[in-house]
N, C-alpha and C positions, 0 to 999 in steps of 0.2 A: 291290551288287557280286555277281557269280556266284560260286558255289564255285570255279570254276577260277580266276576272275580273283583271289580271294582267295589261293588257294594260289600263284598266280605272283607275287602281291605278297610274301608270306611268304618264297618262294624268293629273290626278289631282295634283300630285307632281309637274309636269313641270307648270302647270297653277299657282299654288301656287307660286313658285319660280319666274315666270315672273311677277305676280301681285305685289309680294313684291319688285322686282327690279324695277317696275315702281312707286310704292309708295315711294321707297327709292330716286329715282331720282326726284321726285315733291317735295319730303320732302327738298332735298338739293336746289332746285330751290327757295322754300320759304326761306330757311335760307339766302341764298345769297341776297335775296331781303330784308331782314328785320334785317340783323345783325347790320347795321350801326345805325338803329333807336332804337332797343334794347340797344345797348351800349350807346347812347346818352341819352336815358330815365334812364338808372341805373345809369349812370354818375351824372345826374341831381337829382336823388333820394338820392345818397350819399352826394352831396353838400349840399342840404337841410338840410338833418340830422345833417351835420356838424355846419350848421350855427345856427341851432337850438340849438345845444349842446353847442357849443364853444363861439359863439356869445351872445345868450339870456341866458345861462345858464341853459337850460331845461335838466334835467336829463335823460328823456327818450322822445325826440320829435317826438313821433310815427306818428303823422299826417303830417309831413313835407315830408317825403319821401312817404307816401301815396298819397298826393295831387299832387307832382310833378310826380309821375308814372302813376295814373290816367289821368292826364292831357295830358301827353306824350303817354306812352305806346309805343306799337309798330306800331300804326296806321300811314296810309300813310297822313292822313289828318291832318296837323297840321296847319291849318289856324288859324290867331289870334283870330278869333272869336271862334272857336271850343275849343281851349284850354282856352280861357278865360270863356267859359260856364262851362267847367269842373272844373277849378279851383274855380271859383265863386260858383259853387254848393257845393264843398267840404267845402268852407269857411262858406257859409250860414248855411250848415246842423250842421257843428261843432259849430259855435256859437249859432244857436237856442237850440241844445243839452246841452251845457254849461250853458247857461241861466236857461233853466228849472230845470237842474239838482240841480243848486245852489239856485234857489228860492224855488222849490217844492219837490225836491227830485226826486229819481227814482222809477219806479214801472211799473205795467201793463197800468194803465190810463196815466200815464206821457209819457209813449212811444207811445201811439197812439196820444198823444196831441202835442208831439214834432213833430211825422212825418206829421200830418196833416198841423201844423202850418209852417214848413219849406217848404213843398210842395207848399203851398199856397202863401208864399213869392217868392219863386222860379218863380211860375207862373206870379206873380205880376211884377217880374223884367224883365223876357226875355220870348220870345215866344218859344225858344228852348226846346225840350225835355231833353236834357242832363243835363242841369243846374237843372231843378226839380228833375230829377231821382237821380243824386249825391247829391243834398240836402238832400233829404228823407234817402238815404242810410246811409250818415255820421251821421245824426240825430240819427239814429237807433244805430250805433255804439257807439256813445258818451253816450247816456243813458245806454247801455248795458255793457259799460266798466267802471271799476273802475276808479276814478280820480288819476291822476298822477300828481306829483309836478310840479309846474310852474306858479302858481297862479290861479285864478279864470277864466282867459281867456288865460291861456298858451296853450292849445289845438287850440283854435282858432288862435292864433299868429302862431303856428306851421304850420296850414294848409295854412295861408297866405304865409308864407315863401315858402313853397313847390309850392303854385300856382306861387307866381313870380318868383322862379327859372324857372319854366316850361314855363313860358312867355318868359323869357330871351332866354331859349334855343330855343323856336319856332322862335323868331326873329333872332337870330345868327345863326341858322342851318337850312335854308330853304331846303325843299326836292323837289326833282322832281318827280311828279305823274307818269311820263312815265317809271321810272325804274322798278317798279315791274311788269308791264304788259309786257315789254320788256323781263325781265328775264323768266317769264313764257311761254311767246310765244316761245322763243328759246327751251325750254324744250318739249313743247308740240308738235312743228313742228319737234323736233328731234325724238320724239316717233314714228311719223309716218315716217321717213326717216329709223329708225331701222326696221320697218315693211317690207318696200319696200326692203331694203338691205337683210333681210332674205328672203323674196319671191325670189328674184333674184337669191341668192344661191341655193335654192331649185330647181328652174326652170333650170337653168345652170347644175346642177348635177344629177337632177331627183330624189333628195331627199325629201320623203314624210314628214320624221321628220323634216327638215328645214322649209318646208312650213307650216306645222301644228305648229310649233314654232312661225313663224311670225304671225299666226292667234291668238295664245294664247297671244301674245304681243300686238297685235292690241285690242283684248277685255280688256286687263289689263290697256289699256293707256287712258281710257274715263275720269278718274279723273283729269288728267293733262290738258286735253282739256276744261273741264267743269271749272277749276279753273281759267284758262287763259280768259275764255269767262266772268266769273262773275268779275275777277279783271279789265278787261278792261272796263265793263259798269259801276263798282263802279268809276273808275278813271274818265271816261268821265263824269259822274254825277258830280263829285267834281268839274272839271274845269269849269263846265257850272256856278258855285256858287261862285269861287274864282276868282276875277279879275286877280290876279297876274299870274295866269296860264292858261288864255283863250288863249294864243297863241298857247297852246298844243293842243287845242280842235280838231284840224282837225286830228292830228296823233291819238289821242286817240279813236277818232269816227271811223277812218279807222281800228284800231286794233280790235274793235268790229266786224266790218265786216269781216275781217281777220279770226278771232275765229270762226265765223259762218261758213265761207267757208272751213276752215281748218277741222271742225268737219264734214262737209259734205264729204269732202275729204277722211277722215279717214273712215268713213261709207262706201264709194264706195271700198276703199282700202280692207276693210274686205270682202266685196262680192267678190271682185278680188281673195282674198287669198282663201277664202273658195271654191270657183268655181275650182281654181287651184289645190286643194288637190286630186280631184278625177281625175283630167287630168293627173297630175304627177303619180298617183298610176296607171294608166293605160298606161302611157308611151307615152302620146299624147301631147307632148308639144315641139313646135321648139325651137332650141337654140336661134333663133332671139328674140322671146319673152322675154327670160331671159335678154338678152342685153338690150332690151327696158326698160324693168323694172329698170335695174341698172341704166340706163341714168335718170330715173324718180327718183331714190333714190338720186343720185348725186345732181340733180337740187335741191331736198328739203333739202338736207344739206345747200346747198348756201342760200336757202329759209330761215332756222333756222337761219343761221349766220347774214343774212341782216336784219330780223325782230327783233332779239336780240340785235342788234346794232343800231336800229332805222333807218337804211339806206334804200335807195331806192334798191330792189331786182333786179336789172337790170340783173346780171349774170344768177340769177335763170330763170327770165323771158326769156332771149335769149336761155338758154339752153331748156327750156321747148317749145318755139317755133320751135327751131330745132327738138326735139324730137316728137311734133305733126306733123310735116309735113311728117314723116316716119310711120305714124300710118294708113295705108292703109292695111286693113286684107289681101286683096286679093294679095297685093304685098309683104307683110312682111312675111306671113304664106301661101303661095299658097297651094291649095288642102288639107288644114287642117282644118277642119270645126270647131273643138273644140279649136283648137288654136286661130282660127279666133274670136270665140265667146269671148274669154278671151282678144282678142285685141281690142274688142268693149268696154269691162268693162275698160279697160285701158284708152281709149279715153275720157271715163266720169270722170275718176281720173284726168287725163292731164287738161282739161279744169277747173276743180276745182282749181288745182294747179295754173293755169294762171292767174286766177281771182284772187287768193290769193296773187299773185306776181305782182298785180296792172294793169293787162289787162283788158279792158272792156270786158262785156260778148260777145259782137259781135266779138271783136277781138280773144277772146279765141275759139270760134267756128269756125271762119274762118280759123284758123290756121291748121285745121284738113283737110285732103283730103276729097273730097266728095265721098260717097259711091255709 
């Protein structure tokens, strides 16, 4: 294999490792945000199954845990309306299916009939799509499955049990819609901090490998940023419809804006790192630039901690203000036009970080020395 081929293979392996690392960190962020919801829904399904089996004497109360899990699941939207829609849809579908099976049997035309009937009943009862969808799905399952002991309406009773257990859990275990976006915000902003720390090491040591690793990390981090943005938008839309959570609307709307600003900052960081590769390779980087990037990385660490906790990122904002004041390319790296061009890119990145740290656009720009 040629030297160029070996280098390309090593780069591909490094990209794969960094991409996997980024995906693993994002996956753990999702697990941290959802584990409590999953455990609650799993417990609700077990309780519903136990009630159907031990209280009502059903041999296999299949639809009790099904209804409980579908109504709760791992969704962060556990408003009473949504849970009631899902539980009601399951109960309607099971009832319609049981009725058709006991009156006219099961078969091809019975399947079509029960699906159409349950969906029409769902549309009549509620305008929500969830109820109608679940009613149709459960009707299909009922017609397609063999009858299990429990009487002519045993499966419907099981579905009602599961729905009631889900409603009880939704009522007794309210969820905070801010938790998941905060967790993803910390993970996404920490990805940017990791990129900047790697770049700072490369600039200080003159290591092209460290700078290239920082670039690969930046390219692999996009899914974490996208997931934070999507989660923040979903939560912001949820609180507009949920009166109990409207007090959180300002924070979640701000989280959407912060996700957009951090995405912009990451894109600027990638440009800075990409331009730094050639500069380091040619040995044209002043040590002061590495120190400035390290300061930006530490401020980004503070920003990740603050956004993850839902606090005002004052420490990050102050650190970024102090850093911005030093970013005069003619003073920081005099007589080095290549390093000066990198300082100009760092200035754009710091402006984005300042805005994400809740400085106004005007404050962020005036914090920089005039050129």
